[in-house]
Each structure stands twice: as structure tokens, then as C-alpha cells.
Backbone as CSV, one residue per row, in Angstrom:
resi,resn,N_x,N_y,N_z,CA_x,CA_y,CA_z,C_x,C_y,C_z
1,MET,123.966,105.809,99.147,124.165,104.400,99.600,123.531,103.664,98.311
2,PRO,123.865,102.176,97.884,122.997,101.927,96.858,121.408,101.180,97.245
3,VAL,120.879,101.379,96.356,119.321,101.009,95.621,118.693,99.985,97.070
4,LEU,119.485,98.992,96.954,119.577,97.319,97.645,119.785,98.121,99.329
5,ASN,120.291,98.509,99.398,121.168,98.352,100.552,120.049,99.791,101.264
6,LYS,119.819,100.736,101.004,118.600,101.648,101.295,117.657,100.370,101.565
7,ALA,117.123,100.305,100.827,115.830,99.349,101.468,116.064,98.246,102.299
8,LEU,116.865,98.027,101.906,116.867,96.825,103.247,116.671,97.974,104.467
9,TRP,117.635,99.144,104.610,117.358,99.572,105.918,116.397,99.733,106.128
10,HIS,115.233,100.117,105.283,113.563,100.604,105.462,112.668,99.936,106.033
11,ILE,113.244,98.802,105.217,112.586,97.213,105.604,112.629,96.643,107.125
12,VAL,113.826,97.081,107.505,113.895,96.384,108.629,114.319,97.791,110.107
13,THR,114.228,98.574,109.709,113.692,100.046,110.367,112.337,100.286,110.836
14,ARG,111.408,99.499,109.668,109.540,100.165,110.178,109.244,98.248,110.144
15,LEU,109.763,97.151,110.881,109.562,95.789,110.360,107.935,95.974,110.744
16,ALA,107.194,96.673,111.986,106.135,97.191,112.614,105.224,97.660,111.733
17,GLU,105.151,98.590,110.601,104.200,99.162,109.986,104.385,98.703,108.521
18,PRO,102.827,98.797,107.922,102.548,98.114,106.930,103.762,98.447,105.802
19,LEU,104.223,98.388,104.576,105.196,98.796,104.224,104.748,98.176,102.602
20,ASP,104.222,99.495,101.646,104.091,98.589,100.048,105.383,98.938,98.515
21,LEU,105.352,98.132,97.939,106.143,99.225,96.653,106.671,100.151,96.671
22,ALA,105.120,101.149,96.932,105.076,102.331,95.586,105.460,103.333,97.289
23,ALA,105.375,103.079,98.612,105.695,103.341,99.547,107.050,103.186,99.375
24,LEU,108.044,101.748,99.633,109.134,101.728,99.648,110.273,102.568,99.179
25,SER,109.571,102.331,97.340,110.291,103.096,96.228,110.015,104.624,96.301
26,ARG,109.423,105.190,96.897,109.591,107.007,96.952,111.061,106.951,98.217
27,LEU,111.075,106.313,99.183,111.717,106.531,99.926,112.868,105.884,99.564
28,CYS,112.953,105.088,99.179,114.723,105.229,98.001,114.802,106.132,96.296
29,ALA,113.974,106.380,96.596,113.533,107.704,95.186,114.057,106.972,94.114
30,VAL,113.653,105.865,93.805,113.103,105.027,92.806,112.029,104.988,92.378
31,SER,111.973,104.317,90.793,110.453,104.022,90.867,110.208,102.524,91.446
32,PRO,109.265,102.154,91.874,108.907,100.942,91.936,109.018,99.661,90.567
33,TYR,109.297,99.945,89.839,109.577,98.969,88.829,110.944,98.663,89.273
34,HIS,111.853,100.068,88.793,113.221,99.876,89.267,113.951,99.079,90.628
35,LEU,113.183,99.435,91.617,113.345,98.649,92.748,113.249,97.088,92.716
36,SER,112.136,96.462,92.608,111.592,95.440,92.094,112.565,94.847,91.578
37,ARG,113.276,95.198,90.581,114.062,94.850,89.800,115.714,94.755,90.223
38,THR,115.719,95.685,91.085,117.150,95.536,91.837,116.943,95.192,92.982
39,PHE,115.708,94.481,93.386,115.333,93.877,94.588,115.622,92.743,94.143
40,ARG,115.280,92.536,93.040,114.862,91.126,92.919,116.530,90.080,92.120
41,SER,116.934,91.213,91.931,118.138,90.773,91.538,119.893,90.880,92.381
42,GLY,119.106,91.374,93.222,120.329,91.758,94.167,119.950,90.593,95.583
43,ALA,118.751,90.021,96.072,117.937,89.801,96.704,117.564,88.218,96.647
44,GLY,117.303,88.244,95.465,116.939,87.165,94.733,115.761,86.456,95.310
45,LEU,115.008,87.681,96.300,113.416,87.121,95.911,112.806,88.607,95.213
46,PRO,111.357,88.205,94.977,110.686,89.100,94.062,110.058,89.739,95.730
């Protein structure tokens, strides 16, 4: 599954839970830097 899709899936399935960049990047198996750049590039939002 592409990183952006995986990140969005984790965000949507955990709406009620606090989620920070470090935790989300661990769930997606990428670095926080890579996730941030991928998300900004794909979603248009930092």
C-alpha cells in the first residue's frame, strides 16, 4: 500500500485518538521526514 494511502487510513481509523507525526510514521514504517514530505506532496497539506 502506498505510504500516503496508509497514512490516511490510519488517520481516519483513529479519529478519536491523539496521533502525532512520530507515531503515524512508525505505523507507516517510514521516517517522520519522509511521511511529512509525502503527505505534503500528495495531499497538498503539511
